[in-house]
N, C-alpha and C positions, 0 to 999 in steps of 0.2 A: 765451136767448142773444142777445147783441147782434149787430147786422148787421155783417158783415166787409166792409170796402171794399177791393177789390183796387186797388192802385196802377196796375195795367195797364188799368183801365177808368175813366179819369178823368171820363168823361161822367156816371158814376153819382154823382159827388160831390154832396153835399147843400149847397145854398146856403140860408142863413137867409132866410126870407120872412115877410111879414105876411099871415096867412091867416085869422085869426079877427077877427070884428067886435068893436068895443068892447062891444056888448050881450052877446055870447057870453062875453066875459071877465068882465063884471060878474056874469052869471048863474053862471058857474063859481065865482067867488070866494065868492059869497053862499050858493049851494046846496050846495057840497061841504064847507063848514066847514073850508076849508083854511088860512085865516088869521084871526087875531084882528082884529075890526073896529076895535079900539082902536089897532092898530099900522099907521098909514097908510103910513109909508115901506116897510114890508115888503109891504103890499098892493100898493103901486105897483110894487115889484120883481116880484111874482108876475104882476101885470098885464103887465109887460114880457116876462116869460118866455113867457106864453101867447101874446102877440102875435107873438113870434118863433118860435112852434112851427109845425109843419106838420100839416095835417089827416090826412095819411097816417101821421104819427108824432107824435101829440099828447103834449105834455109833462106834461099834468095828472096822469096816473097815476104819474109819477115824482117828484112834489113831496110832501114830508112836512113838516108844521109840528108844533109841540108839541100842537096841538089834535087831531091825528090819533092815533087809538088805537094805531097801529103805530109811532109816532115813536120811542119808547124802544127797542123791539126792533130797529128798523133802525139806530139809533145804536149800540147795544151789540153788534150782530152782528159788527162788525169792530174792536172794541176789544180789543187783545191784551195790554195792560198795565193791570192793575187800579188802578194809581196814578191813572189818568185816567178812572176810572168810579166816582166818588164823588158824594155829594150836593152837594158844594161845587165840583165841576168845572164850569167854564163850558160851557154847552151851545150848540150852533148854533141860530140862530133858524129854520133851514130846512135840509132835506137834499134834494138832487136825485140820485136814483138813476138816472142817465142810461141810457136804453134805446137811444139812437141818437146818432150824431155830431151831429145838429142840436141835441140837448139840451145838449151841451157848448158848441156855438157860441153858443146863446142865453144860457147861463150866463155866458160870458166877456163878451159884449156888454152884457148887462143889469147885471152886477156893476160894470163900468166906468162905465156910465151913471149908476148910483146910488152909486158910490164905496163899494162893499162888499168886505169881505175874503172871499176864496174859498180854502178848503182842499181839496186834492185827495187822495182816499184810494183806494188799490187793495186792499191786503190788511190794512192797519191794524197792521202789525208795526213801525212807527216806534217806536224805544225810548223816545222822549220825547213820544210822542203828537202830534207836530207836524202830522200829516196830519188830525187831527180835534179839536184843542184850540187855543184862542187866548185872548189877554188882552183882545181887542177883540171887538165884535159880529161874527159871521161865519156863513157857511153852508158846508156840505160838498158838494162834487161827488163823489159816490160812484161808483166805476167798476166795482163788482162784477158788474153785469149785462153788461158789455162784455168777454166772456171767450172769444171764438171762438179756436180753435186749428186751423190749416190746415197739415197735414203733407204735404210733398212729398218722399217717400223717393227718388224717381228722381233729383232734383236735390240731395238731402240738405240741404233747407232747410225752414223753417216760418215762417209768420206767426202770432204770438201776441199777443193783445190784453192790455192792461194789467190788466184785471180778472181774468184767469186766475190760478190759483195754480200754484206750481212742481210740486206733486203732479199737477195736471191735465195740465201740459205733459209731465212724465215719462211718465205713463200713456198719453197719446195717441201719444207717440213709440214706446213699447214695443208698443202695439197694432198698429203698422205694421211694426216691425222689432225683432229681438232683438239686433242688432249696431250700434244707434245710440243715442246719448244726447245730453246737453247739459250743459256745465259751469256749474252754478249751485248754489244753497244746499241744505243737507241737511234743512231744515225744509219739509215739503210744503205747509203752509198759508200760506206767504209769498206775497204778491202779486207778479206780474211787474213791474208799473209801477215801484214804488219800488226793488225789488231790482236790476233791470237798470240803471235810470237812475243808480243810485248806485254801480255797479261790478259787484256780484254775484260772489261767490266760493263755491267748494265743494270737495269732495274730488277733483275732476278738474283743479284749477288748475295743479298742477305738470306735468301732461301737456298741457293745452290752454289754460291761461290763465284769465282771468276771463270772465264772461258777456259783458261788453262787447267783449272781444277776438274774439267770435264773432257780432257783430251786423253785418249787411251792408246794412240799410235800416231805415227807420222811418216812421211817420206821426205827425204832430204837428199840433194845432190851435193856431195862434199867437194873439197878442194881438188881431189883427184878425178872428179867427174863421175864418181860412182853414185848410183842411186841406192839408198839405204832405207830400210824400214827400222822400226824400234829395235827389233832383235839384232839387226846387223849393225846399227849405229852404237848400241850399248846404252845403258841407263844414264851414264853421265851426260852424253850429248842430248839424249831425249829430255833429260831434266833441264838442260840449258836453253833449249828452244821453246820451252813452255814458260815464257816470262822474261827471258834474258835477251830477247831480240834475235830472231833467226838470222838476220843479215850479217851478224858477226861470225857465224859458224858455217854457213853454206847457203844454198838456195832451197828453202822449204817448198816442196811441190804441193803437199797436201797434209791435212790433219784428219785423223779419225776421231770423231767426237761422240760423246755419250749424250743422247737426248734426255731431256727431263720432262716430268709430268706437269701439266698445267690444267686447271679446271676448264670446262667448256665455257663458263662464264667468269670473267674477271671484271673488276671495277676500277675506273680511273676518275681522277678529279683534278681540277686546278682551282685553288682559292688564293686570291690576292688581297693583301692588307698593306696599307700605308702606315707611316708613323702616327698619323692622325687617327688611325683605326687600331691603335694599340699593338702595332707590329713589334715593337721592342720586347714587350712582355711575351708575345706569342713565339718569337724567335728564341727568346731565353728558355722557354719551356720546350720548344722543338729539340734543342740540343740535348736535353735530358731524356726525351722520349724516343726520337727517331732511331738511335742506335740500340735501343733495348726493347722496343715494342715487338709484337708478333712478327716472326720471320716472313710471314706471308705479305707483309706490308713494307713498301719502300716509299719514303717521302723525301723527294729532292726539294731543296730550298734554293731559290734564285733571288738575288738582291741586286736591284739596279736603281738608278736615279731617274725620277720622273718629275713633271711639273705638278704642283698642287693646284687646286681649284681656286686658290686665292692669290691674286697679284702676281702670278707667274713665278712664285718662289719654288724652290726645289725641295723634294722630300725623297725618302727611301720607300721603295715598293718591295715587299717580300712576297714571292710567289711560291706556293706550296703545291708541288705536282706529284701525284702518287699513282702507284700501281698496287692493287690488292688482289690476291689470288682467292677470290670469293665474291659473294654477292654484296650489293650495296647495303642491305639491311644489317648484315653482320658487321660490315665495315663501320657504319655509323655507330653501332652499339660499341664496337671496340674503341673508336675515337672518342666517344662521349665519356668512356671510362678512363682512357689513358691520356687523351689530349683534348680535353673539353675547351681549352682556351681558343682553339681554332674555330669552334662553333660550326663544325661540319653538319650539313643537312643532306637528306636523301636527294633533294633537288639539285645539289652540287655534283652529284655522282652520275656517272654514265656506266651502265652495264654493257659489256661487249665481249667479243672473243679475244683471245690472246693476240692473234694476228692483227686484228683491228686496233688493239691497244698500241701496236707499233706505230700505226698512223697517227694516233693521238699524241704520242710522245715526240713525233717529228713535226707536229703542227700541220698535219695534213687532215683535211676535213674527213670525218668518218663516213660521209656519203660517197667518198671516192671508192672505186674498186681496188681490191688488194693488189691487182696487177701493177699498180703504180710502184710497188716495191721492186719491180723488175727494171725500173728506170734507173740507169746508171748515173744520170746527171743530177747533181744537187738542185734543190729548188732555187737556190741563189748562191752566188759566189761573192766574197768580199776579201778585203785585206784584213789580216788578223794576227794577234799575238796571244799566246797562252803561257801561263805559269801554274805551278801547283804547290800545295803544302798539305800537311797532316796535322789535325788537332787532336790532342790527347786529354785535355782538361776543358770542362765547360768554361765559357767566357762570361764574366760578370756583366750585369746590365750596364754598369758604368763603362766597361770595356766595349760593349756593343755600341753604346752611344758615341764613343770616340771613333769607332769604325764608321758609323753613319756620317759623322762630321767630316771625316777624311774623304769618304766617297762623294759627298756633296761638293766638297772642295775640288776634287778631281773631275767629277761629273761623268766622264766617259767610261770608267772602269766598272766591270760587272763581277759579282761573286757568285759562284755555284758551290753549294755545300751538298755533298753526297754521303749519306749516312752509312756507317759500317756496322759492326756487331753481327749477330746471327751467325750464319755459316762462316763468315769471314773471320770471326774470332775463334772458331773451332779448329781451323786448319793451321798446322805448324808454319812458322815463318821460314822454315828450311825446306818445306815440302816442294816448293818451286822457287825459282829465283826471285819472284815477287815477295818481298819481306813484310809488307805493311798489313799485319794481321791483328791479333789481339792487342788491346791497348789503344787502338785508334778509334776515336769517336766518329770522325768524318774526314773526308778528303776535300780540300779546297781547290777549285779551279778559278784562276784570275783570267778575265777576258777583256780584250779590247777589239772592237770591230769597226772598220771604217770603209768607205767606198770611194774615196778620193785618192787619185794617184799622186806621187811625189814624195821625195825623201823627207822633206820637212814635216809633212803630215804624218808619215810613217814614224819618224823619230818621236813626234809628240805623243802619238797613241801608244807606242811601245813603252815610252817613259811612264805613262799612266799606270801600266801594270807593274812596273818596277817600283814606283813610289808606293803603291798600295801594298805590294809584297813586302817592302821594307817596313811599312807601318805595322804590318801584321806580325812582325818578328816576336814580340812578347807572348803571343797567343798560340804559337805553333811549335812543332817538334824541334828539338835541339840536339846537337852532338850525335849524329848529324842532323841537319835540317833536311828532312826527308822530302823526296819528290817522286812523282809517278812517271816511269819511263815512257809510257805511251803519250804523255803530255810533254813531248820533246821540247826542251828549253835550252838553247845554246848559251844563255846567260850563265848557266851553271859551269860552263867550261867547254873548250873545243880541243879535240885531239888532232894534231897535225901529222900524226903517224910517222914521226921521225925518231930520233934517238931518245927523246923524252916522252915517248908514247905512253909508257906505263905510268909515269908521274902525272901526266895530263889526264889520263883515263881514270886514275884513282879519284881525282877531284869530283867529277860528276858521278863516277861509278858507285861510290859509297853512299851518295845521296839517293840514287835510284835503287840500289840493291843492298845497302848496309853490309853486313858480314858475308852475305852471299856473293859479293863481288869477288872475294878471294877464290872461291870455287869456280866461278865463271872464268877467271883469268887462267886457272890451271887447265880447265877443259879447252879453252881457246888455244892455249899454247901447245896442247897435244894434238888437236884436230886441224889446226891451221897455223903451223909453226912459223911461216913466213909472213903472216898477217896479210894475206891476199884479200880476205873479206873485211874491208875496213870502211869507215866513214867518220864523220866529225864527232860522233859520240858512240863509237863501237867499243866492244870489249878489247882491251889491249892484250898483248902477249907479255910474258915475263921478260924482264930486261935481258937476261942472259940468253934468251932464245932468239933475240933479234939479230938478223944478219947484218 
């Protein structure tokens, strides 16, 4: 476990210092076989890291190069998209599995000194591998060891470090209270750092908003290697790292979150309907109900292509998956009144605890012990591509039928519809960098998943999402066509971080952040004027600030 630094004890903050002699550094490099003797620039970088390490928290055990027998396992441990775990994928020249805040500080200082690209990885769920892949030589600052979780039930808050997973956070909350939770994602292996800094949503968002709507403090290491809390970083930077992506501004060490109340008993259900079972009419009604129904109810809709029972022909299956903050009797009563088309019965419902509902939403059997949420490895890994959209007006039945026809033609593409409304519509689009608030009925996620290696297979499946995304153009937001930052999609544009960085960044930036992009650029230009914290879709600096 990483050391947790309480912001209330600032005297304990670690300052980078030179504690090892040059002879110790040389002995370390030569005797530990940590770097190739033929790569002098990388040796010099390691020399710098060790020089900026502390005797009480030496960095040596956190450094992995390709010569280290554990290098591949460390690299692959948090790769969640097999597209970026191939023999041709560019590998980092070094991985730093930070064990202490001073290791982060040393990484930032030495990377700037040696003009090296640093990628920051917490859980590795970035859909485009941006946290652990690059087109230029790079190293990874891996945060998985820094995963302390400090729950304060009395004050209904918690400090959670970036390397923790959502499953660990949920488990530790439930360990202390059966009536508290936190609004974040339904995948328990997702890392806190990327999830929260990019917005963070889950099935409590219609009741309590996004993860970032419930963040009240943070700790970040800035470009100068200084550890700052909310008061020290200022409200602009604090605003930016709650939805604007932390990796553009610094290394977020931890967030202080506000816990939310959940009942002792919640209800979940999954009901599936095919076209032959009136799915078109039910989906048509869902889009009018799901964003406006009681805020205690979240009904996700998943649509995929399956075989019919007749002659092996294809049909659309609509799966309605729900979390209700209450008992099954009141849920069925609410559904019969507001959404009778689904025909929900009490026998479709499962009453359980909030923590157990996390298992249900992850397709884990409810008979499993909740300790399974502490497992950092996903149930399965595959190759994948994701895209996103926002819908602001209901789609006609004719429009839905056209979508079904296109999906059956493509066969492998899947649609996820996540309803908005409720608390999401009450929060200003300027409150955080996340701008998709009032006026949005639901968010679309396009999925393609496959388990066969090879470029041709990958190109085929990626193209499925692009074709369906293109077909959906008349039904989704326009000017800009909005997208969700945490559903990273390099089809929207890539920043090469050169002289055209601002122009390139604006292309995807406006789609992710709308008008909030301008404020993010201003803050970025102020706190990181030389654009050290950069990646393929980072926030750019203003053109005149570029060296």
